[in-house]
VEXTI-561157 format. One line per field, with one value per residue (C-alpha): z negated, y negated, x negated; residue in one letter. Coordinates in Angstrom, 1 decimal, decimal comma, padded with zeros to 4 digits, always signed. Each point is the difference from the previous one (the first is absolute). Layout:
REM residues N
up	Z_...
north	Y_...
east	X_...
res	A_...
//
This chain:
REM residues 230
up	+015,7_-003,2_-001,4_-003,4_-002,1_-002,3_-002,5_+002,9_+003,5_+002,5_+000,6_-003,5_+000,3_+000,1_+002,0_-000,8_-003,8_+001,8_+002,4_-002,9_-001,9_+002,9_+001,4_+003,8_+000,8_+002,4_-003,2_-001,5_+003,3_+000,7_-003,0_-000,1_-000,5_-004,0_-000,9_+001,1_-001,5_-003,3_+000,4_+001,2_-003,2_-002,2_-000,4_+000,0_+003,2_+000,3_+002,1_-001,6_+002,2_+000,4_-002,0_-000,2_-003,8_-001,3_-003,3_-001,6_+002,6_+002,9_+002,3_+000,9_+002,2_-002,9_+000,0_-001,3_+000,2_+000,6_-000,4_+000,8_-003,3_-000,1_-002,0_-001,9_+002,5_+002,4_+002,1_+000,7_-001,1_+000,4_-003,1_+000,1_-001,7_-000,2_-001,0_-004,1_-002,7_-001,1_-003,5_-002,8_-001,9_-003,4_+000,5_+003,3_+000,9_-003,8_-000,8_-002,1_+001,6_-002,0_+000,3_+002,0_+002,5_+000,7_+000,7_+002,5_+001,6_+001,2_+000,1_+001,6_+001,5_-001,0_-003,6_+000,6_-001,6_+000,1_-002,4_-001,6_+001,7_-000,6_+003,4_+001,0_-000,9_-003,5_+000,7_-001,3_+002,8_+000,6_+002,2_+001,8_-000,2_+002,2_+000,9_+004,1_+001,6_+001,8_-002,0_-003,3_-000,7_-003,2_+001,6_-000,9_+001,3_-001,6_-000,7_+001,9_+003,4_+000,3_+001,2_-000,6_+003,3_-000,1_+002,4_+000,3_+003,3_+000,2_-003,6_-001,6_-003,5_-003,6_-002,4_-002,2_+003,0_+000,5_-003,0_-001,1_+003,4_-001,2_-003,8_+002,4_-000,5_+002,4_+001,4_+002,0_+002,8_+001,9_+003,7_+001,9_+003,6_+001,8_+003,5_+001,1_-001,7_-001,9_-003,5_-003,0_-003,7_-001,6_-003,7_+000,8_-001,8_+000,2_+001,2_-001,5_+002,6_+002,9_-001,5_+001,1_-001,2_+000,5_+001,1_-001,0_-000,8_+003,0_+001,2_+002,5_-000,6_+002,0_+002,0_-002,5_-003,3_-000,8_+001,0_-002,2_-003,1_-000,4_+000,8_-002,7_-002,5_+000,7_-000,7_-003,2_-001,1_+001,5_-001,7_-003,4_-000,3_+000,3_-002,9_-002,2_+000,5_-000,4
north	+014,9_+001,9_-001,6_-001,2_+002,2_-002,1_+000,9_-000,7_+000,8_-002,6_+002,4_-000,3_-004,1_-000,7_-002,4_-000,1_-001,4_-002,7_-001,3_+000,2_-002,2_-002,8_+001,4_+001,1_+003,4_-001,7_-002,6_+003,6_+001,3_-002,8_+000,6_+000,3_+002,9_-000,3_-001,8_+002,5_+002,7_-001,9_+000,0_+003,9_+000,2_-001,6_-003,4_-003,1_-001,6_-002,9_-002,5_-001,1_+000,6_-001,6_+002,1_-000,4_+000,0_-001,0_-003,0_-000,6_+001,6_-001,9_+001,1_-001,1_+000,6_+000,2_+000,8_+003,0_+003,2_+002,9_+003,8_+003,5_+002,1_+003,4_+000,9_+003,5_+001,7_-000,3_-003,3_-002,9_-003,5_-003,0_-002,4_-003,8_-002,3_-003,6_-002,9_-000,5_-002,5_+000,8_+000,8_+002,9_+001,7_+001,0_+003,4_+001,7_+003,7_+000,6_-002,8_-003,1_-003,3_-001,9_-004,2_+000,3_+002,8_-002,2_-002,5_+001,8_+001,4_-003,4_-002,0_+002,4_+002,8_+002,8_+001,6_-000,1_+003,3_+003,4_+001,4_+003,1_+000,1_+002,6_+001,0_+001,3_+003,6_-001,2_+000,7_-003,2_-001,2_-002,5_-002,8_-003,2_-002,4_-002,9_-002,5_+000,2_-003,5_+000,6_+000,9_-000,9_+004,0_+001,7_+002,8_+003,1_+001,3_+003,4_-000,9_+003,7_-001,2_-002,5_+001,5_-003,4_+000,9_-000,7_-003,0_-002,7_-002,1_+001,1_-001,1_+003,1_-000,2_+000,4_+002,6_-002,9_-001,6_+003,7_+000,6_-003,3_+000,1_+003,4_-001,3_-002,9_-003,1_-002,3_-000,2_-001,9_+001,5_-002,2_+001,0_+001,3_+000,0_-001,5_+001,1_-003,2_+001,8_-003,0_+000,9_-001,1_+000,6_+000,2_+001,4_+003,5_+002,1_+003,3_-001,3_+002,8_-002,4_+000,8_+003,2_-001,7_-002,4_-002,7_-003,1_-003,9_-003,0_+000,2_-001,6_+000,1_+000,3_-001,4_+001,7_+002,1_-000,6_+002,7_+001,3_-002,9_+000,7_+003,6_-000,5_-003,0_+002,7_+002,4_-001,9_-000,9_+002,7_+000,8_-002,9_+000,8_+003,4_-001,4_-002,2_+002,3_+002,3_-002,6
east	-004,1_+000,8_+003,3_-000,6_+002,3_+002,6_+002,6_+002,5_+000,3_+001,3_+003,1_+000,7_+001,0_+003,7_+000,3_+004,1_-001,2_-002,5_+003,0_+002,1_-002,0_-000,8_-003,2_-000,1_-001,9_-002,5_-001,3_-000,9_-001,4_-002,2_-001,6_-004,1_-001,5_-001,4_+003,2_+002,1_-002,3_+000,7_+003,9_+000,0_-001,6_+002,7_-001,6_+001,4_-000,5_-002,7_+002,8_+002,9_+003,1_+003,6_+002,6_+003,5_+000,9_+003,9_-000,8_+003,0_+002,7_-002,1_-001,8_-003,6_-003,1_-003,0_-003,7_-001,1_-002,8_+000,8_-000,6_+001,1_+001,4_-000,5_+002,8_+000,9_+002,4_-002,7_+001,4_-002,1_+001,7_-000,9_-000,8_-000,1_-002,2_+001,8_-002,4_+000,5_-000,8_-002,8_+000,1_-002,2_+001,9_-001,3_-000,5_-000,9_+000,1_-000,7_-002,1_+000,0_-000,9_-002,7_+000,0_-003,0_+001,2_+002,9_-001,9_-002,4_+003,3_+001,2_-002,9_-002,1_+002,6_-002,3_-000,5_-003,8_-000,2_+001,4_+002,4_+001,8_+003,9_+002,1_+001,2_+003,8_-001,1_-000,8_-003,6_-002,7_-003,0_-001,9_+001,4_-001,0_+002,8_+000,6_+002,9_+000,9_-000,6_+002,8_+003,1_-001,4_-000,1_-001,5_-002,1_-001,6_-002,9_-001,9_-003,4_-000,8_+001,5_-003,1_-003,6_-002,8_-002,3_-003,6_+000,2_+002,6_-000,5_-003,5_-001,0_-001,2_+001,8_-002,4_+001,3_+001,3_+001,9_+001,9_+000,4_+002,0_+001,9_+001,5_+000,8_+002,2_-002,2_-000,7_-003,5_-002,0_-001,9_-002,3_-002,1_+003,6_-000,4_+003,8_+001,2_-001,6_-003,5_-000,6_-001,5_+003,3_+001,0_+003,0_+001,9_+001,1_+002,4_+002,2_+004,0_+002,3_+002,6_-002,2_-001,3_-003,5_-002,4_+000,8_-002,2_+000,3_-002,8_-001,7_-003,2_-001,7_-003,6_-003,0_-002,6_-002,4_+001,9_+000,3_-003,0_-001,4_+002,2_-001,3_-004,0_+000,7_+001,2_-002,2_-002,8_+001,4_+000,3_-003,6_-001,0_+001,9_-001,6_-003,4_+000,5_+000,8_-003,0_-002,1
res	M_E_Q_Q_K_T_R_M_S_M_D_Q_I_P_F_D_K_L_E_K_V_G_I_N_R_D_L_I_Q_K_M_E_K_Q_E_M_T_D_F_L_N_G_F_R_S_D_K_L_Y_T_V_N_A_K_I_N_G_E_D_Y_R_I_P_A_K_I_R_L_Q_S_N_E_D_G_S_V_G_I_K_V_H_P_I_Q_R_L_N_I_P_D_E_Y_M_G_H_K_F_S_K_E_E_K_G_A_L_L_N_D_K_N_L_G_K_T_V_E_L_T_G_R_D_G_K_K_D_N_Y_Y_L_S_I_D_S_K_T_N_E_M_I_P_L_R_S_S_Y_I_Q_I_P_E_K_I_K_G_A_T_L_S_A_E_Q_K_E_N_L_A_A_G_K_K_V_T_V_E_G_M_T_G_K_D_E_K_R_F_S_A_A_L_Q_I_D_A_A_S_R_R_I_G_F_S_D_F_K_Q_E_K_Q_G_Q_S_E_T_A_K_Q_E_K_S_E_G_K_R_Q_G_A_K_Q_S_V_S
//
């Protein structure tokens, strides 16, 4: 099986630096495949790890996410992301937040749209923004990173649903199928923190419910067309 390419390799993981922050080598080696792939790509860990920290001169063990950081000299370091107090700044990466945007980030943990931000290289691009639910960090994600699929959990997305998802909006999708083969509906939205399409507001559908809804919608369109002709 061909190994998935990543920004960094297993050989580059600085286990000595990990152990200095209090993370045992075994914890890293036991990462699941997707978690390891994300880790080697420099993304924040999905899990919280207990790390060493010095606060006001005292030694503590605190929960934090970790990630690999590639340095300019070619070395690889460890970046620690501890839990912090949720705070929405007035300005972030060159964008000044409106009152409504701050409210969306505080209440929904998601901006709900794409916004133009300025990267470290000075280049502007469209980003999604959301709050990491475990650390309260604000996480940007380039909109080009996410590709909206034709189907999600067996449900075919309409052109409007795909457009709204790509725009960062929350979209309700019906007729999806879970691992237990049961149909369900849910609200979908791109989550910059997890770099994936997130699911919320799950509702189990009765058997045949989604098909009936589609038939009624189709029948309504046909009747409307007949009335307009007559």
